[in-house]
N, C-alpha and C positions, 0 to 999 in steps of 0.2 A: 513489347516480347521479352519476356523474360530471358538471361541469357547465360548460359549456365561456364560460371567459368575453371581454365585451365591450369587453374592454380591453387599451390594449398600455401592459404592465406596463414597460416600456422607461425610461431617464432619455432625457427631450427636453428638460428646462429643467436648469441648474446652481438650487443653492438661492436664491446671491447675484442672480442675473438673477429667478428669480419674484419674490424679493424686492423688487426696485428697482421693477418692473412693476405688483405691488400699492401700492405707496409714490406713486406716479405717481397712483394716483384720489384721492388724499389732497390733492396739489397745487390744487386752487381752494379746497382748504378750509384753507390753511396759517395763516392767522388764531386759526381756531378751534382747532387741531393745538395751535397754540405757546402760546396761553392754557391749553390743558389739561396741557399736557407741564410748564409755570409749579405749578402745582396742583400734579400729579404732584409734581415735584421738593420744595414744600411740604411734602407730605402726606410723603414720607420721612423730609426735616429732623424735623419735628416729630414723628415717629418713634422719633428716637433721643435724645428729651429725656429721657423716663420712666427708664430708668436711671442718666445722669447724676446727676439731681434726688435718685437714691437716693446715690450715690455721694458727693454733696453732704449730702446730709442725715447718711449715718451720720459722715462725717467731719468735719464743721465743727459738728455739730449735736450727735448724738445723743454719741458720743466724748466729746466739750466739755463734756461735761452742760448747753450752751445750748439753754433750749425758747424764747426767744426769738429769733425771725426763722422759726420753725418755719410758724405762721402761712401766712406770705407766702409760704414756701414750697410752702406746699401750695396758694394760691389760684393761682400760676403754675402751676403742676400744671395743674389744672381749667383754666385758661382756655387752654394750652399742647392740650389734652384739644378744647375747643370747637373752637378755632378748625384742628385738624386734624378735625373734624366736618364743619366750612362745607367745606374745600379738597378733604374728600375726595368732599363731595357735588357740589361743581362740576367737579371733576375728572370721577367716573361720568357723570353727564349729560351735560359734554360728549363723550365720546367714545363712548356708546351716541348719540347725534345724528350726529355725524360716519361712524360705522359705517352708520347705518341710512341716507344720505346716497349714500353710497360704494356700498355693498347698490343700492340703488335705481339710480342711474347705472350700475352693471358693469348688470347684468337687462336694465336696459332696453339697452345697446349690443351686449348677447348675444340677443336677441330682434332688433333691430335687424336683426345681423349674419344672422340665419336665415332674414329675409326677401329677402336678395340672394341667399341660395344656389340653386343651378338644383336638376332634379329628381332628379338623377344622384345628389344627395347626399342628396335624404333617401330613395331608394334605396337608399344603403347604411348608413345609419346608422337603427337603430329609435327611434321616438319616445319611448318610456321613456326610452331614452338621453340623448335631447335631451330630455327634460324635469326628468333627473336634474340637466344641467347648469344649466338656466335658475334653478330653484328650489332643490335641493338645497345644488348644492357653492357657488353665490353666498352660501349661509345661513352655511357652512360659513368664509367668506372673512371675512365678518361678526363673526362667534363670535371669531374670531382678532384684528383690528385692537379691540376691545373690551374682551376676557377673555384674551387671550392676547398680544397684542404689547406693550400696554399696561404690563400686570403685568410681561411681562420688562422693558421700561423701569423700572419701579418695582421690582423686585428688583434691579437692576446699582445705581440709585441707592443705594437702603438698604445691598445691599451694600459697597458704595465708601463709602457711609458710616459702617458698623457698622466696619469693615477701617482706617479713620482713627482714629476715634474712639481702638479698642479700640491703634492705633500710638500713639498721642499720649498714652494713659492708662501704656501700658509695652510698648515693641519687645519686649524681650526674649520678654515671654509670650505674645507677640503672633507670634514667629516660631516658636515650640513648639506652637502652634496651628497652625499651616501644614504639619506634618508630614505631617496626614490629608489635607490637598489635593492630591496624586497620586493616592489611590488612591481619593477621589474624581473625581477627573479620568476615570479609567481605568473607572470601573463606571458615569458617566454615557455614556462613549462607544460602550461596551459596548451600556444599551439604548438608546441613540441606532439605533446601525446597524439592529438587532434589530424594533425599535417601529417602524422608519417603514416596515420590509416587510411587515409586521401592518395595518398602515393603509393602505397603497396597494391592497392584496389588499382589504380590507375595502371600502374606497369601490367596487373593482370590480362587486364584488357587491351591493352596493347599487342599481348601475348593473345587473346580471344583473336583481336582485329589481324596478326600474321595470318594465322592460321587459318582464318574463314577466307582470309583474300587468296592465299595458295591453293587450296582448294579450289577454287569458285573458278581461277584462274583457268588451273588443269585440265578442271572440266567443261573448260566455255562451251566445248561442241557438245558435251552431253546437256547442258544447262539447255541451252538454244533448240535443241532438239526436239527434249519435253517439254517446250516453253515455260520453261521454271525460273524466270528472269526476274517475275513480280515476286514471289515467294523469296528468293535471295537477296533482291534487295530489301524487302523487309527484315529478314535475320541483322541483315549486315548491318540494317537502319539499326535494330534492338541494341546489337555488340555494339554500335557508336554513341546511340542515346546514352547508353550506362558507362560509357565512356566519359561522355559529356558531366555527367551530374556528379563524378568525381572530381575534373577537372574545375568545375564549377564550384564544390564545395572546398575544395581544397582554394580557389579565387576567394569563396567567401571567408576561409580563415585568415589569409593573407592581408584582405580588407580590413579587417578586424586591429591584426596585431599591427600592421603599420603607424596609423593614428596612434593607436596605443604611446606605443616609440615616442613619437612625435609630442603626444600628451607628456608624457616621463621627462623628456628633452628639456618642454617650454617650464615643466615643476621646475627642474634642475636650475635654468637660469634663473627662474622669476627669486629660487631661494640664494644664488648668488647677488642677485641686485638687492633684494631685501636685507640680507644679512652684510654683503662686502659692502655694499653702498651705506649703510650704515654704520659700519666700521672706518668708512671712505670718510664720513663728514664729521667723525670723531676724531681723524687721523692718525689711526692707527693700523690704517693701511693704503699703499700707495696705490697713484692713476694707473701707471702701468702696471701692476699686480690685478689690477680690479678688471683690465682689457684684456691681459693676458688668460686672465683663469676662462674671461667669457669664450674667446676663442678656443680653450684648450676643451671649455666644457662643450660644443659647439663638433670639435672633432671626435671626442668620445663616444657622442651619438653616434655618429655619422656608423662606421663600424655595427653598430647594435642595432642600427638604421634597414642598415644590408643584410642582417642576419636571416631574415625571412627568405631574400631570393639564396643566399650561401647555403640557410636549413634545407633549403626545397631540395638543390645538387646533392648537398651528403646525403640526404633521406631516400632521394631517390637512387643515389650509387647504393645505398648499404640495399635497400629494397633489391637493384640491380643483382649485388653481389650476392648475397643467397643465393639466387637462382642459377648465379654462375657457378658459384663452389657447391652446390648441390650437384649439377652436373657432374663436374669435376669429381666430386667425391663419391659419384656413384660406382660403384664396383663394378669390376669387368664381369660379369656371369660366367666366360667360358675362358679361364687363366689360361695362359700360354704354360707350359711345363718351364721351368726355370733352369733344367735338361733335358734333350729327346733321345730315347734311348737308343731310336734308330734314325739317323740322318734322313730324312723324304727324301735328297733326291736323289738317294739308292732304292726305291723301292720299284716292287718289278710288278707290283699291281694286283697282288691277290685280295681278295677281299673277304671277310666274315662276319655275317651276322651271327651273335648267339644270345640265342632268347631275350631278343632286345625289348622292351616297352618303352613307350614316350607319350606326355601327352602335354601341349603347349598349356592348358591351364589343370589345378589341379589334379583329381584323378578321373579326368574326362580321356581317356588312353587312346591315340591314335592308330598306335600300332599295340600290337599285342602278343607277344612271346615271338615275335619274327628272327627264324633263323633260318638262314640259305648261305649259301657256299659258291665264290666265283673265283675259278682258277685262273694262272698269268695269262692273256689275251684271250680268254675266254668274250663270249657276250651274252648279256643277257635282259631281256623284254619282262618289263614289267606290266601288266594289263589288269582291270579292274574297273567298275564306276565311280564317277566324281564322289570323292570324301573317302575312299577306300584308304587312303594312305600311302599312294605310289612317289609325289612328291617329296613326302614329309620322309622316305627314305633316304630320298637322296640329298635330304637338309641337313640329317642326321648323320648319311657319310661323310659331307664338305663339313661339319661342325659347326656348322650355324644354331645349330642346336645342340644341347648336351642331353643323352637318353637317360632317364628315370632306374631303370637297370637292365641289366646285360654288359653286353659291350660288343663293341665294334672292334675287328682285327683290319687290318692294312698287312702285309707279308708278314702274318703271326703277332704284330705287335696293334696291344690297342693303341688308337687314334689320340687317346687322352694323357700320350705318356710321350705321342710327336708331336713337334713344334708344328702349331695349327696354321700359319704361312706358307711352310714349306710344302705341306700336305694339298694345301690347296694348290700352290704351283702345280706340283703335278694332275690336277684333278678340271677337265676343262667343260664347265656345263655352259650347256644348251640350252636357252631355256623358252616356251610358246611366248612371251611379252620380252622381246628384246631391248634391250636399251641403249640406245646409240647416245656418247656424246660429242657437241660441237666440234669441230676441226673438218678434217677430211676423209675421205675412203681410204687410204695409208694409213691414216691415225689411228682410226679403231682397228682396222686390221691389224698395228703394231701396240696395241693397248697392251698385251700383256708380254710384251720381244721388245720393248724399244730400237733394238741393236736390228732387230730385220730388215736386210736390205731388201729393196723394190723389189729387184730381178726373183727370189723367196716369196716375196707377196703376190709376185703378178704368178710365181709358180704352184702356189697353194691356192688362186681362187680359178685358176684354172680345171686343180682336182678337186674341189668342190661345185664345178660348173656354174662359177658364179663370174667367170670373165667377160662371157657375154655381155652381162649386163652393165659390164664397166664399160667393155668399147663402145659401146651407146650414149654412155653422159657425156657432155661436151670437153669436160676435164679430164675422163677416165679419174687415176685415182688421184689427183687431184679436186676432185669433184669437191663443194662444200657441200659439209652434212651440218644441220642445223641441229638443237639441243631435241632432243632425242629421238633424231633421226625422220623429225616430220615431214622431209621434204622427199623421203624416202618409203617406196610403196611398202606391204608387208612382207612380199614374197624377195625382195634384194634386202630388206633387212633380217632376215630368216639366213640365207645365203652367207651373210658379210659376218655373222656371227657364228657361219661355220669355218667359214675362213679362220677368224678372228681367234675362235679355239684350236685350230689346229695348228695357226701362229707357234704356240706354243710349246708344242710339240708332248702333247701331255701321255702319262701313264696311263691316264686312266679316262675317259673319257665320255661323259654323262649328255645324254636328249633326253629333254624332259617336253613332251608334247611340240617337239620343235618343229614338225610338219603341220601343226594342227590349223598352223592359220593361212597355210599358203594352197595358192591354186592347183588345180591335175597338173595342169603346164609347167609350173613349179617345182612339183613333188616326184614329178619324173625325173628333173636333172638331178635334185636329190637321192633319189632313188640310184642315182647311176653313180652317184657317187659313195652311197652310206658304208658299203665293201669297201672302197677305197679309206673310208674314214675308220671303222672299224678293225680294219686288217692291224696285228701286230702288237692292238692295244687292248688293254681290260675295258669293256664297252656296258655301257647299261641304260637303256633304251626304253623309256617310257610314251608308250603313243595310244590311241584312241584308234588310231585307222591299224588295223591286226598288216593291210600290203606291207608295211614298212619293215616286218619281221620278216620276212624270207630268210633273211641269214643269218639269224641270234643263233646261238649253242640251245640257253634255257629260256624258258618264260615261267614269267612267277605270276601264280591270278590270286588278288587281292579282294578280300571282299570284309567291309566293317574292321578294317584293320589289323586284321588274320590271315594265313596263309590256307586257299582253298584246293590248291595244285601250284606241282609244281615240277618240271623236267622238259623232254625235249620237245620241239613243237610235236615231232611224229609222235612220242608217246602221248600227249595230251589229246590228239586228234583221236588214238587212235582208244586213248578211255574215253570217250565220249561226253564227258564231263563239262563242267561249265565252260571250257577256250572251245569246246568243239562247239557249243550254242555260239559264243559269240564271231568263232567264226565263220559257221555256216550264216545267220545272222548278216552280216555283215555281205558275206558273197550272193546270197539276194535282193539286198540293197543297190549292189554295185550293177548286179544284170537287168534287176527292173529299171535302173537308171539310164542304161546303155541300149535298152531295146523301147524304152519311151520315145514316142514319135512328136514332132512338133504339134500344137493346136494350128487350126487354117482359118 
């Protein structure tokens, strides 16, 4: 099965630009970085001492048959090893500390940026993809800082030091070894271009796996209900197979590159033995120099041999950083005004739509020239068929989306000039699909008002007729709520959302199909609380059940995004138009349901 990648694999950033942005996160810890680099430099220098001590021992002591002084050389070498261990420990600890702090900063920044994005952003980006950004991709960047980038610096110091020492010992022998370097460079370049493509596609497949897995687990009940386990297994297997293909491609490149490094290393050693051995026979070079040269040459190719692993880390981090920075660079579609004209905490609750046009995509307008007004403390019901634009009006009022034409005013001021966060604090929205967070009942009631006292929460629960449900729970207000409220009934979740809305003391209350998922008994409880809910505050009620609209001041009837009727319930019934037909139709259905007798 061919899967579709959820990533854009085109080059969006240059490597150097990515590298500079990654280094920017090290700026707050530059002192720690400087200390870590000092220890890193010390480790690299101390690592060069071993072969040089070998050269001294062979040429100055063994060859000269001088045993005195060997103990001192051995002690010096032991001291170098001990000092190298201490420096290695300090360098490793500091870089791990810096990496963890950078990862914390970056993950916090990405999480905060996600909260600024509009609903349209989340409409276009699946949850699994965003989770991959915040968790996996940031973790890869940490691995690069601690295991990739720092080791590259270490290898550069080591290579430079080895080359300088070899050049100091014998420059002609060093130039002979340089013959293999052009071939090494070509092999590395060929490996780099191919491995990067495989690694980028691999990250894209990881996003696909996470996205499909999150969707499948969230909808497990539906999967099992419609017996789609086999189909979903095949889809997951296809995505996993594509990832395996890129993994194997990357392994193939490693399998070719690593032996080539060993080949070039053996070639370099062969050149040293051939040219250096000939010069040793002719007494042009000391034996200690030749032995030290062979040891340095082996050390020289060790970091190059490890380059494949480090390159994988760095290239994977580059691919991940592209995705992280792409997310960070995604502009906020609904910007908050720098200076709000009217402080939202002083709003009275007057709402006015002026010739509002809105489309979720292109010119496919969902709202068409919508105009209406609600005075402070008034209640408005919005009715209409599914897809007529009822919930879209709510989304526009809360500024979850920005309208294309017209204006929306609150207390005579455009909401685009208000602080959107303060505006939303004054709007309590109760939706049909209630989302509850893990915690307990009291935590969820306090969601928008963390300082709410328990006595106040109990009073609010009593107001919305939720108290009798709470009293039947084993731990009452401390009753555990699982993720999404999965251990509560639809009616309980709906009543809890009513209590949560009232807890913030909103000036504007919006009920979006708030009773559509509850049973008749629960709806009766809500009906008793509805008058109390809308008293003293501007209210917008969207409902299919017209029985819940007995106490509203105005009714707005929508059809295909346009207003077809607008007025008081009594006026619309007298008009005998669309609302009159809907009202009579539901009354007939209710009467038929009440008179129907059960079959025997």
